[in-house]
Biopython code that builds the backbone (N, CA, C, O; Angstrom):
import numpy as np
from Bio.PDB.StructureBuilder import StructureBuilder

atoms = [
    (1, "UNK", "N", (26.133, -1.718, 15.885)),
    (1, "UNK", "CA", (24.888, -2.246, 15.367)),
    (1, "UNK", "C", (24.662, -1.669, 13.973)),
    (1, "UNK", "O", (24.774, -0.458, 13.777)),
    (2, "UNK", "N", (24.350, -2.515, 13.018)),
    (2, "UNK", "CA", (24.186, -2.101, 11.631)),
    (2, "UNK", "C", (22.778, -1.641, 11.323)),
    (2, "UNK", "O", (21.897, -1.613, 12.183)),
    (3, "UNK", "N", (22.602, -1.282, 10.072)),
    (3, "UNK", "CA", (21.289, -0.867, 9.597)),
    (3, "UNK", "C", (20.346, -2.058, 9.538)),
    (3, "UNK", "O", (20.770, -3.193, 9.323)),
    (4, "UNK", "N", (19.072, -1.785, 9.731)),
    (4, "UNK", "CA", (18.051, -2.819, 9.647)),
    (4, "UNK", "C", (17.487, -2.801, 8.233)),
    (4, "UNK", "O", (17.109, -1.743, 7.727)),
    (5, "UNK", "N", (17.429, -3.945, 7.603)),
    (5, "UNK", "CA", (16.910, -4.079, 6.250)),
    (5, "UNK", "C", (15.392, -4.305, 6.293)),
    (5, "UNK", "O", (14.856, -4.803, 7.282)),
    (6, "UNK", "N", (14.713, -3.931, 5.206)),
    (6, "UNK", "CA", (13.265, -4.097, 5.126)),
    (6, "UNK", "C", (12.864, -5.560, 5.281)),
    (6, "UNK", "O", (11.878, -5.864, 5.951)),
    (7, "UNK", "N", (13.619, -6.464, 4.669)),
    (7, "UNK", "CA", (13.291, -7.891, 4.790)),
    (7, "UNK", "C", (13.292, -8.356, 6.239)),
    (7, "UNK", "O", (12.472, -9.188, 6.628)),
    (8, "UNK", "N", (14.207, -7.824, 7.037)),
    (8, "UNK", "CA", (14.268, -8.187, 8.453)),
    (8, "UNK", "C", (13.031, -7.682, 9.194)),
    (8, "UNK", "O", (12.485, -8.382, 10.047)),
    (9, "UNK", "N", (12.592, -6.476, 8.870)),
    (9, "UNK", "CA", (11.387, -5.918, 9.496)),
    (9, "UNK", "C", (10.171, -6.741, 9.109)),
    (9, "UNK", "O", (9.344, -7.066, 9.962)),
    (10, "UNK", "N", (10.054, -7.081, 7.835)),
    (10, "UNK", "CA", (8.904, -7.851, 7.372)),
    (10, "UNK", "C", (8.875, -9.243, 7.992)),
    (10, "UNK", "O", (7.807, -9.752, 8.332)),
    (11, "UNK", "N", (10.030, -9.850, 8.136)),
    (11, "UNK", "CA", (10.113, -11.160, 8.784)),
    (11, "UNK", "C", (9.684, -11.044, 10.252)),
    (11, "UNK", "O", (8.982, -11.912, 10.772)),
    (12, "UNK", "N", (10.113, -9.966, 10.909)),
    (12, "UNK", "CA", (9.744, -9.749, 12.311)),
    (12, "UNK", "C", (8.241, -9.500, 12.455)),
    (12, "UNK", "O", (7.634, -9.923, 13.438)),
    (13, "UNK", "N", (7.644, -8.818, 11.483)),
    (13, "UNK", "CA", (6.190, -8.598, 11.514)),
    (13, "UNK", "C", (5.470, -9.937, 11.437)),
    (13, "UNK", "O", (4.520, -10.176, 12.182)),
    (14, "UNK", "N", (5.918, -10.806, 10.543)),
    (14, "UNK", "CA", (5.295, -12.123, 10.420)),
    (14, "UNK", "C", (5.413, -12.931, 11.714)),
    (14, "UNK", "O", (4.563, -13.769, 12.012)),
    (15, "UNK", "N", (6.473, -12.669, 12.473)),
    (15, "UNK", "CA", (6.690, -13.375, 13.740)),
    (15, "UNK", "C", (5.992, -12.690, 14.914)),
    (15, "UNK", "O", (6.043, -13.189, 16.038)),
    (16, "UNK", "N", (5.338, -11.544, 14.662)),
    (16, "UNK", "CA", (4.582, -10.865, 15.704)),
    (16, "UNK", "C", (5.387, -9.906, 16.560)),
    (16, "UNK", "O", (4.949, -9.553, 17.655)),
    (17, "UNK", "N", (6.544, -9.476, 16.100)),
    (17, "UNK", "CA", (7.385, -8.544, 16.855)),
    (17, "UNK", "C", (6.692, -7.184, 16.972)),
    (17, "UNK", "O", (6.331, -6.582, 15.961)),
    (18, "UNK", "N", (6.509, -6.704, 18.201)),
    (18, "UNK", "CA", (5.759, -5.477, 18.470)),
    (18, "UNK", "C", (6.432, -4.246, 17.856)),
    (18, "UNK", "O", (5.752, -3.385, 17.298)),
    (19, "UNK", "N", (7.740, -4.158, 17.954)),
    (19, "UNK", "CA", (8.462, -3.014, 17.402)),
    (19, "UNK", "C", (8.347, -2.972, 15.878)),
    (19, "UNK", "O", (8.169, -1.902, 15.297)),
    (20, "UNK", "N", (8.447, -4.126, 15.238)),
    (20, "UNK", "CA", (8.313, -4.187, 13.782)),
    (20, "UNK", "C", (6.885, -3.837, 13.359)),
    (20, "UNK", "O", (6.684, -3.156, 12.353)),
    (21, "UNK", "N", (5.908, -4.298, 14.115)),
    (21, "UNK", "CA", (4.510, -3.981, 13.818)),
    (21, "UNK", "C", (4.273, -2.480, 13.946)),
    (21, "UNK", "O", (3.552, -1.892, 13.140)),
    (22, "UNK", "N", (4.878, -1.862, 14.955)),
    (22, "UNK", "CA", (4.771, -0.412, 15.116)),
    (22, "UNK", "C", (5.408, 0.309, 13.927)),
    (22, "UNK", "O", (4.873, 1.309, 13.448)),
    (23, "UNK", "N", (6.541, -0.194, 13.454)),
    (23, "UNK", "CA", (7.207, 0.416, 12.293)),
    (23, "UNK", "C", (6.323, 0.325, 11.059)),
    (23, "UNK", "O", (6.218, 1.289, 10.300)),
    (24, "UNK", "N", (5.683, -0.832, 10.850)),
    (24, "UNK", "CA", (4.771, -0.989, 9.710)),
    (24, "UNK", "C", (3.576, -0.049, 9.863)),
    (24, "UNK", "O", (3.087, 0.494, 8.872)),
    (25, "UNK", "N", (3.105, 0.145, 11.087)),
    (25, "UNK", "CA", (2.005, 1.083, 11.334)),
    (25, "UNK", "C", (2.384, 2.510, 10.976)),
    (25, "UNK", "O", (1.569, 3.251, 10.427)),
    (26, "UNK", "N", (3.612, 2.899, 11.283)),
    (26, "UNK", "CA", (4.081, 4.238, 10.921)),
    (26, "UNK", "C", (4.197, 4.389, 9.411)),
    (26, "UNK", "O", (3.871, 5.439, 8.859)),
    (27, "UNK", "N", (4.660, 3.344, 8.750)),
    (27, "UNK", "CA", (4.723, 3.360, 7.287)),
    (27, "UNK", "C", (3.310, 3.483, 6.721)),
    (27, "UNK", "O", (3.081, 4.237, 5.775)),
    (28, "UNK", "N", (2.367, 2.744, 7.297)),
    (28, "UNK", "CA", (0.974, 2.813, 6.855)),
    (28, "UNK", "C", (0.396, 4.206, 7.020)),
    (28, "UNK", "O", (-0.339, 4.678, 6.153)),
    (29, "UNK", "N", (0.715, 4.867, 8.119)),
    (29, "UNK", "CA", (0.239, 6.238, 8.336)),
    (29, "UNK", "C", (0.802, 7.174, 7.267)),
    (29, "UNK", "O", (0.082, 8.019, 6.734)),
    (30, "UNK", "N", (2.074, 7.023, 6.962)),
    (30, "UNK", "CA", (2.706, 7.866, 5.943)),
    (30, "UNK", "C", (2.088, 7.599, 4.569)),
    (30, "UNK", "O", (1.809, 8.535, 3.819)),
    (31, "UNK", "N", (1.877, 6.327, 4.242)),
    (31, "UNK", "CA", (1.227, 5.999, 2.974)),
    (31, "UNK", "C", (-0.189, 6.572, 2.929)),
    (31, "UNK", "O", (-0.622, 7.097, 1.903)),
    (32, "UNK", "N", (-0.898, 6.468, 4.038)),
    (32, "UNK", "CA", (-2.258, 6.996, 4.097)),
    (32, "UNK", "C", (-2.307, 8.498, 3.857)),
    (32, "UNK", "O", (-3.235, 8.999, 3.222)),
    (33, "UNK", "N", (-1.319, 9.209, 4.359)),
    (33, "UNK", "CA", (-1.249, 10.657, 4.130)),
    (33, "UNK", "C", (-1.090, 10.951, 2.635)),
    (33, "UNK", "O", (-1.754, 11.834, 2.091)),
    (34, "UNK", "N", (-0.203, 10.199, 1.984)),
    (34, "UNK", "CA", (-0.008, 10.395, 0.551)),
    (34, "UNK", "C", (-1.227, 9.994, -0.259)),
    (34, "UNK", "O", (-1.613, 10.680, -1.205)),
    (35, "UNK", "N", (-1.826, 8.879, 0.120)),
    (35, "UNK", "CA", (-3.013, 8.398, -0.589)),
    (35, "UNK", "C", (-4.160, 9.381, -0.436)),
    (35, "UNK", "O", (-4.919, 9.588, -1.383)),
    (36, "UNK", "N", (-4.306, 9.990, 0.729)),
    (36, "UNK", "CA", (-5.400, 10.950, 0.931)),
    (36, "UNK", "C", (-5.254, 12.142, -0.012)),
    (36, "UNK", "O", (-6.254, 12.659, -0.508)),
    (37, "UNK", "N", (-4.027, 12.582, -0.265)),
    (37, "UNK", "CA", (-3.816, 13.668, -1.222)),
    (37, "UNK", "C", (-4.221, 13.261, -2.622)),
    (37, "UNK", "O", (-4.840, 14.041, -3.347)),
    (38, "UNK", "N", (-3.874, 12.038, -3.009)),
    (38, "UNK", "CA", (-4.258, 11.530, -4.331)),
    (38, "UNK", "C", (-5.775, 11.415, -4.433)),
    (38, "UNK", "O", (-6.357, 11.758, -5.463)),
    (39, "UNK", "N", (-6.414, 10.937, -3.377)),
    (39, "UNK", "CA", (-7.873, 10.809, -3.381)),
    (39, "UNK", "C", (-8.549, 12.160, -3.545)),
    (39, "UNK", "O", (-9.513, 12.292, -4.299)),
    (40, "UNK", "N", (-8.045, 13.160, -2.839)),
    (40, "UNK", "CA", (-8.653, 14.486, -2.906)),
    (40, "UNK", "C", (-8.547, 15.102, -4.298)),
    (40, "UNK", "O", (-9.396, 15.903, -4.691)),
    (41, "UNK", "N", (-7.511, 14.732, -5.042)),
    (41, "UNK", "CA", (-7.316, 15.297, -6.380)),
    (41, "UNK", "C", (-8.025, 14.473, -7.448)),
    (41, "UNK", "O", (-8.720, 15.029, -8.298)),
    (42, "UNK", "N", (-7.855, 13.134, -7.410)),
    (42, "UNK", "CA", (-8.338, 12.287, -8.507)),
    (42, "UNK", "C", (-9.620, 11.517, -8.211)),
    (42, "UNK", "O", (-10.305, 11.088, -9.140)),
    (43, "UNK", "N", (-9.957, 11.335, -6.941)),
    (43, "UNK", "CA", (-11.166, 10.639, -6.519)),
    (43, "UNK", "C", (-11.352, 9.275, -7.192)),
    (43, "UNK", "O", (-12.378, 9.044, -7.832)),
    (44, "UNK", "N", (-10.369, 8.363, -7.056)),
    (44, "UNK", "CA", (-10.535, 7.031, -7.659)),
    (44, "UNK", "C", (-11.519, 6.198, -6.843)),
    (44, "UNK", "O", (-11.726, 6.450, -5.656)),
    (45, "UNK", "N", (-12.110, 5.224, -7.478)),
    (45, "UNK", "CA", (-13.033, 4.340, -6.782)),
    (45, "UNK", "C", (-12.325, 3.226, -6.035)),
    (45, "UNK", "O", (-12.878, 2.648, -5.099)),
    (46, "UNK", "N", (-11.078, 2.917, -6.457)),
    (46, "UNK", "CA", (-10.345, 1.803, -5.870)),
    (46, "UNK", "C", (-8.866, 2.138, -5.778)),
    (46, "UNK", "O", (-8.280, 2.662, -6.725)),
    (47, "UNK", "N", (-8.268, 1.836, -4.640)),
    (47, "UNK", "CA", (-6.826, 1.957, -4.452)),
    (47, "UNK", "C", (-6.324, 0.577, -4.041)),
    (47, "UNK", "O", (-6.800, -0.002, -3.064)),
    (48, "UNK", "N", (-5.352, 0.054, -4.801)),
    (48, "UNK", "CA", (-4.784, -1.261, -4.515)),
    (48, "UNK", "C", (-3.353, -1.063, -4.034)),
    (48, "UNK", "O", (-2.528, -0.469, -4.729)),
    (49, "UNK", "N", (-3.069, -1.568, -2.836)),
    (49, "UNK", "CA", (-1.734, -1.493, -2.249)),
    (49, "UNK", "C", (-1.027, -2.808, -2.547)),
    (49, "UNK", "O", (-1.546, -3.881, -2.241)),
    (50, "UNK", "N", (0.152, -2.723, -3.142)),
    (50, "UNK", "CA", (0.891, -3.929, -3.490)),
    (50, "UNK", "C", (2.335, -3.829, -3.051)),
    (50, "UNK", "O", (2.741, -2.854, -2.419)),
    (51, "UNK", "N", (3.096, -4.833, -3.388)),
    (51, "UNK", "CA", (4.516, -4.839, -3.069)),
    (51, "UNK", "C", (4.828, -5.612, -1.800)),
    (51, "UNK", "O", (3.968, -6.279, -1.227)),
    (52, "UNK", "N", (6.068, -5.506, -1.380)),
    (52, "UNK", "CA", (6.543, -6.296, -0.238)),
    (52, "UNK", "C", (5.889, -5.919, 1.079)),
    (52, "UNK", "O", (5.800, -6.753, 1.980)),
    (53, "UNK", "N", (5.430, -4.683, 1.209)),
    (53, "UNK", "CA", (4.879, -4.237, 2.492)),
    (53, "UNK", "C", (3.562, -4.903, 2.860)),
    (53, "UNK", "O", (3.157, -4.852, 4.022)),
    (54, "UNK", "N", (2.887, -5.523, 1.905)),
    (54, "UNK", "CA", (1.587, -6.095, 2.240)),
    (54, "UNK", "C", (1.694, -7.306, 3.157)),
    (54, "UNK", "O", (0.679, -7.857, 3.584)),
    (55, "UNK", "N", (2.919, -7.721, 3.458)),
    (55, "UNK", "CA", (3.121, -8.766, 4.474)),
    (55, "UNK", "C", (2.497, -8.306, 5.792)),
    (55, "UNK", "O", (2.028, -9.124, 6.583)),
    (56, "UNK", "N", (2.496, -6.992, 6.020)),
    (56, "UNK", "CA", (1.947, -6.425, 7.244)),
    (56, "UNK", "C", (0.438, -6.494, 7.350)),
    (56, "UNK", "O", (-0.106, -6.242, 8.425)),
    (57, "UNK", "N", (-0.250, -6.825, 6.284)),
    (57, "UNK", "CA", (-1.707, -6.955, 6.199)),
    (57, "UNK", "C", (-2.431, -5.864, 6.992)),
    (57, "UNK", "O", (-2.288, -4.681, 6.681)),
    (58, "UNK", "N", (-3.201, -6.241, 8.007)),
    (58, "UNK", "CA", (-3.993, -5.274, 8.764)),
    (58, "UNK", "C", (-3.133, -4.275, 9.525)),
    (58, "UNK", "O", (-3.571, -3.154, 9.785)),
    (59, "UNK", "N", (-1.911, -4.668, 9.887)),
    (59, "UNK", "CA", (-1.015, -3.738, 10.568)),
    (59, "UNK", "C", (-0.644, -2.573, 9.652)),
    (59, "UNK", "O", (-0.291, -1.495, 10.129)),
    (60, "UNK", "N", (-0.723, -2.787, 8.353)),
    (60, "UNK", "CA", (-0.459, -1.743, 7.367)),
    (60, "UNK", "C", (-1.750, -1.074, 6.930)),
    (60, "UNK", "O", (-1.819, 0.152, 6.838)),
    (61, "UNK", "N", (-2.771, -1.875, 6.660)),
    (61, "UNK", "CA", (-4.014, -1.356, 6.083)),
    (61, "UNK", "C", (-4.791, -0.461, 7.040)),
    (61, "UNK", "O", (-5.331, 0.561, 6.616)),
    (62, "UNK", "N", (-4.860, -0.817, 8.305)),
    (62, "UNK", "CA", (-5.621, -0.019, 9.269)),
    (62, "UNK", "C", (-5.074, 1.401, 9.417)),
    (62, "UNK", "O", (-5.857, 2.350, 9.381)),
    (63, "UNK", "N", (-3.745, 1.588, 9.582)),
    (63, "UNK", "CA", (-3.229, 2.964, 9.647)),
    (63, "UNK", "C", (-3.433, 3.742, 8.344)),
    (63, "UNK", "O", (-3.635, 4.956, 8.368)),
    (64, "UNK", "N", (-3.380, 3.041, 7.208)),
    (64, "UNK", "CA", (-3.640, 3.716, 5.927)),
    (64, "UNK", "C", (-5.057, 4.250, 5.919)),
    (64, "UNK", "O", (-5.288, 5.425, 5.634)),
    (65, "UNK", "N", (-6.007, 3.378, 6.236)),
    (65, "UNK", "CA", (-7.417, 3.787, 6.221)),
    (65, "UNK", "C", (-7.704, 4.872, 7.248)),
    (65, "UNK", "O", (-8.490, 5.781, 6.979)),
    (66, "UNK", "N", (-7.085, 4.794, 8.412)),
    (66, "UNK", "CA", (-7.272, 5.810, 9.444)),
    (66, "UNK", "C", (-6.789, 7.172, 8.960)),
    (66, "UNK", "O", (-7.481, 8.176, 9.129)),
    (67, "UNK", "N", (-5.595, 7.206, 8.355)),
    (67, "UNK", "CA", (-5.058, 8.470, 7.847)),
    (67, "UNK", "C", (-5.914, 9.008, 6.710)),
    (67, "UNK", "O", (-6.152, 10.212, 6.628)),
    (68, "UNK", "N", (-6.374, 8.128, 5.834)),
    (68, "UNK", "CA", (-7.221, 8.561, 4.717)),
    (68, "UNK", "C", (-8.524, 9.150, 5.241)),
    (68, "UNK", "O", (-8.959, 10.204, 4.776)),
    (69, "UNK", "N", (-9.145, 8.487, 6.195)),
    (69, "UNK", "CA", (-10.398, 9.002, 6.760)),
    (69, "UNK", "C", (-10.193, 10.340, 7.470)),
    (69, "UNK", "O", (-11.074, 11.200, 7.459)),
    (70, "UNK", "N", (-9.025, 10.506, 8.086)),
    (70, "UNK", "CA", (-8.725, 11.729, 8.824)),
    (70, "UNK", "C", (-8.381, 12.899, 7.898)),
    (70, "UNK", "O", (-8.719, 14.044, 8.198)),
    (71, "UNK", "N", (-7.714, 12.620, 6.779)),
    (71, "UNK", "CA", (-7.144, 13.699, 5.977)),
    (71, "UNK", "C", (-7.815, 13.953, 4.635)),
    (71, "UNK", "O", (-7.572, 14.994, 4.024)),
    (72, "UNK", "N", (-8.639, 13.049, 4.163)),
    (72, "UNK", "CA", (-9.279, 13.283, 2.870)),
    (72, "UNK", "C", (-10.692, 13.816, 3.069)),
    (72, "UNK", "O", (-11.258, 13.750, 4.160)),
    (73, "UNK", "N", (-11.232, 14.337, 1.999)),
    (73, "UNK", "CA", (-12.593, 14.858, 2.047)),
    (73, "UNK", "C", (-13.558, 13.711, 2.355)),
    (73, "UNK", "O", (-13.430, 12.630, 1.780)),
    (74, "UNK", "N", (-14.515, 13.931, 3.251)),
    (74, "UNK", "CA", (-15.393, 12.835, 3.686)),
    (74, "UNK", "C", (-16.101, 12.118, 2.539)),
    (74, "UNK", "O", (-16.191, 10.890, 2.534)),
    (75, "UNK", "N", (-16.592, 12.862, 1.591)),
    (75, "UNK", "CA", (-17.317, 12.238, 0.482)),
    (75, "UNK", "C", (-16.371, 11.407, -0.393)),
    (75, "UNK", "O", (-16.748, 10.353, -0.905)),
    (76, "UNK", "N", (-15.161, 11.887, -0.552)),
    (76, "UNK", "CA", (-14.172, 11.180, -1.361)),
    (76, "UNK", "C", (-13.776, 9.871, -0.697)),
    (76, "UNK", "O", (-13.769, 8.825, -1.347)),
    (77, "UNK", "N", (-13.449, 9.914, 0.587)),
    (77, "UNK", "CA", (-13.011, 8.695, 1.274)),
    (77, "UNK", "C", (-14.145, 7.674, 1.376)),
    (77, "UNK", "O", (-13.891, 6.470, 1.391)),
    (78, "UNK", "N", (-15.381, 8.139, 1.447)),
    (78, "UNK", "CA", (-16.519, 7.219, 1.522)),
    (78, "UNK", "C", (-16.731, 6.477, 0.201)),
    (78, "UNK", "O", (-17.240, 5.356, 0.196)),
    (79, "UNK", "N", (-16.342, 7.095, -0.919)),
    (79, "UNK", "CA", (-16.545, 6.504, -2.244)),
    (79, "UNK", "C", (-15.376, 5.643, -2.703)),
    (79, "UNK", "O", (-15.439, 5.051, -3.781)),
    (80, "UNK", "N", (-14.309, 5.560, -1.907)),
    (80, "UNK", "CA", (-13.102, 4.849, -2.319)),
    (80, "UNK", "C", (-12.879, 3.608, -1.466)),
    (80, "UNK", "O", (-13.007, 3.650, -0.243)),
    (81, "UNK", "N", (-12.546, 2.513, -2.121)),
    (81, "UNK", "CA", (-12.205, 1.272, -1.439)),
    (81, "UNK", "C", (-10.693, 1.093, -1.500)),
    (81, "UNK", "O", (-10.085, 1.255, -2.558)),
    (82, "UNK", "N", (-10.096, 0.762, -0.375)),
    (82, "UNK", "CA", (-8.658, 0.523, -0.309)),
    (82, "UNK", "C", (-8.449, -0.943, 0.057)),
    (82, "UNK", "O", (-8.942, -1.413, 1.082)),
    (83, "UNK", "N", (-7.710, -1.662, -0.795)),
    (83, "UNK", "CA", (-7.477, -3.091, -0.570)),
    (83, "UNK", "C", (-6.006, -3.426, -0.785)),
    (83, "UNK", "O", (-5.260, -2.666, -1.403)),
    (84, "UNK", "N", (-5.608, -4.581, -0.259)),
    (84, "UNK", "CA", (-4.272, -5.097, -0.515)),
    (84, "UNK", "C", (-4.317, -5.971, -1.761)),
    (84, "UNK", "O", (-5.290, -6.693, -1.982)),
    (85, "UNK", "N", (-3.287, -5.910, -2.559)),
    (85, "UNK", "CA", (-3.212, -6.682, -3.794)),
    (85, "UNK", "C", (-3.244, -8.173, -3.501)),
    (85, "UNK", "O", (-2.620, -8.644, -2.551)),
    (86, "UNK", "N", (-3.968, -8.899, -4.316)),
    (86, "UNK", "CA", (-3.989, -10.352, -4.192)),
    (86, "UNK", "C", (-2.822, -10.990, -4.930)),
    (86, "UNK", "O", (-2.582, -12.190, -4.801)),
    (87, "UNK", "N", (-2.095, -10.186, -5.706)),
    (87, "UNK", "CA", (-0.944, -10.703, -6.435)),
    (87, "UNK", "C", (0.310, -10.762, -5.572)),
    (87, "UNK", "O", (1.300, -11.387, -5.955)),
    (88, "UNK", "N", (0.276, -10.127, -4.428)),
    (88, "UNK", "CA", (1.425, -10.139, -3.530)),
    (88, "UNK", "C", (2.655, -9.541, -4.183)),
    (88, "UNK", "O", (2.593, -8.465, -4.778)),
    (89, "UNK", "N", (3.767, -10.238, -4.070)),
    (89, "UNK", "CA", (5.037, -9.735, -4.592)),
    (89, "UNK", "C", (5.097, -9.800, -6.119)),
    (89, "UNK", "O", (6.002, -9.220, -6.721)),
    (90, "UNK", "N", (4.160, -10.487, -6.747)),
    (90, "UNK", "CA", (4.159, -10.594, -8.204)),
    (90, "UNK", "C", (3.522, -9.393, -8.878)),
    (90, "UNK", "O", (3.573, -9.292, -10.104)),
    (91, "UNK", "N", (2.928, -8.488, -8.132)),
    (91, "UNK", "CA", (2.177, -7.369, -8.719)),
    (91, "UNK", "C", (3.017, -6.552, -9.691)),
    (91, "UNK", "O", (2.556, -6.251, -10.792)),
    (92, "UNK", "N", (4.222, -6.192, -9.316)),
    (92, "UNK", "CA", (5.068, -5.373, -10.185)),
    (92, "UNK", "C", (5.431, -6.127, -11.457)),
    (92, "UNK", "O", (5.423, -5.545, -12.542)),
    (93, "UNK", "N", (5.747, -7.405, -11.342)),
    (93, "UNK", "CA", (6.109, -8.209, -12.517)),
    (93, "UNK", "C", (4.939, -8.334, -13.480)),
    (93, "UNK", "O", (5.110, -8.203, -14.692)),
    (94, "UNK", "N", (3.757, -8.587, -12.945)),
    (94, "UNK", "CA", (2.567, -8.704, -13.788)),
    (94, "UNK", "C", (2.277, -7.365, -14.470)),
    (94, "UNK", "O", (1.969, -7.330, -15.661)),
    (95, "UNK", "N", (2.375, -6.280, -13.730)),
    (95, "UNK", "CA", (2.158, -4.953, -14.311)),
    (95, "UNK", "C", (3.165, -4.640, -15.403)),
    (95, "UNK", "O", (2.801, -4.094, -16.445)),
    (96, "UNK", "N", (4.434, -4.983, -15.174)),
    (96, "UNK", "CA", (5.464, -4.771, -16.192)),
    (96, "UNK", "C", (5.150, -5.551, -17.463)),
    (96, "UNK", "O", (5.289, -5.026, -18.568)),
    (97, "UNK", "N", (4.729, -6.794, -17.309)),
    (97, "UNK", "CA", (4.387, -7.626, -18.468)),
    (97, "UNK", "C", (3.208, -7.037, -19.238)),
    (97, "UNK", "O", (3.216, -7.010, -20.469)),
    (98, "UNK", "N", (2.206, -6.570, -18.520)),
    (98, "UNK", "CA", (1.042, -5.989, -19.187)),
    (98, "UNK", "C", (1.398, -4.702, -19.921)),
    (98, "UNK", "O", (0.900, -4.458, -21.020)),
    (99, "UNK", "N", (2.257, -3.876, -19.322)),
    (99, "UNK", "CA", (2.698, -2.658, -20.006)),
    (99, "UNK", "C", (3.514, -2.987, -21.249)),
    (99, "UNK", "O", (3.336, -2.357, -22.291)),
    (100, "UNK", "N", (4.402, -3.963, -21.149)),
    (100, "UNK", "CA", (5.210, -4.371, -22.299)),
    (100, "UNK", "C", (4.319, -4.883, -23.418)),
    (100, "UNK", "O", (4.509, -4.526, -24.581)),
    (101, "UNK", "N", (3.355, -5.713, -23.073)),
    (101, "UNK", "CA", (2.440, -6.253, -24.081)),
    (101, "UNK", "C", (1.665, -5.134, -24.764)),
    (101, "UNK", "O", (1.491, -5.144, -25.983)),
    (102, "UNK", "N", (1.200, -4.167, -23.973)),
    (102, "UNK", "CA", (0.429, -3.061, -24.543)),
    (102, "UNK", "C", (1.289, -2.240, -25.494)),
    (102, "UNK", "O", (0.801, -1.795, -26.533)),
    (103, "UNK", "N", (2.559, -2.032, -25.158)),
    (103, "UNK", "CA", (3.451, -1.261, -26.036)),
    (103, "UNK", "C", (3.742, -2.020, -27.322)),
    (103, "UNK", "O", (3.740, -1.435, -28.405)),
    (104, "UNK", "N", (3.993, -3.317, -27.207)),
    (104, "UNK", "CA", (4.299, -4.121, -28.381)),
    (104, "UNK", "C", (3.104, -4.159, -29.321)),
    (104, "UNK", "O", (3.270, -4.090, -30.539)),
    (105, "UNK", "N", (1.908, -4.267, -28.773)),
    (105, "UNK", "CA", (0.698, -4.335, -29.598)),
    (105, "UNK", "C", (0.179, -2.956, -30.016)),
    (105, "UNK", "O", (-0.824, -2.847, -30.720)),
    (106, "UNK", "N", (0.876, -1.905, -29.571)),
    (106, "UNK", "CA", (0.466, -0.556, -29.954)),
    (106, "UNK", "C", (-0.794, -0.071, -29.256)),
    (106, "UNK", "O", (-1.506, 0.782, -29.786)),
    (107, "UNK", "N", (-1.072, -0.593, -28.099)),
    (107, "UNK", "CA", (-2.269, -0.184, -27.361)),
    (107, "UNK", "C", (-2.049, 1.060, -26.536)),
    (107, "UNK", "O", (-2.995, 1.615, -25.978)),
    (108, "UNK", "N", (-0.798, 1.507, -26.455)),
    (108, "UNK", "CA", (-0.477, 2.692, -25.663)),
    (108, "UNK", "C", (-0.034, 3.810, -26.563)),
    (108, "UNK", "O", (0.282, 4.899, -26.084)),
]
sb = StructureBuilder()
sb.init_structure("model")
sb.init_model(0)
sb.init_chain("A")
sb.init_seg("    ")
for serial, (resi, resn, name, xyz) in enumerate(atoms, 1):
    if name == "N":
        sb.init_residue(resn, " ", resi, " ")
    sb.init_atom(name, np.array(xyz, "f"), 0.0, 1.0, " ", f" {name:<3s}", serial, name[0])
structure = sb.get_structure()
């Protein structure tokens, strides 16, 4: 049996596979742990999750929010909104274009 690719897991999540959903939940918990550390240090008002993993939607977002609420300072987590990107898989491309434009125009 070979390695499982991320695309296969994401496809299985879309099809409602319980094991794949559990895997996305574990990824969400790990992301939430990292995000809680960032929140405790920088206290941003908004965290946007993007990339291929957002296919998991609530299966990803709920474990993230649970870990953040559990591990970050209460006042910090209450002041921060965590959402999934509306750009989907285009988020990185759009961000790259905006950074390139800013560099060309000397805004950075």
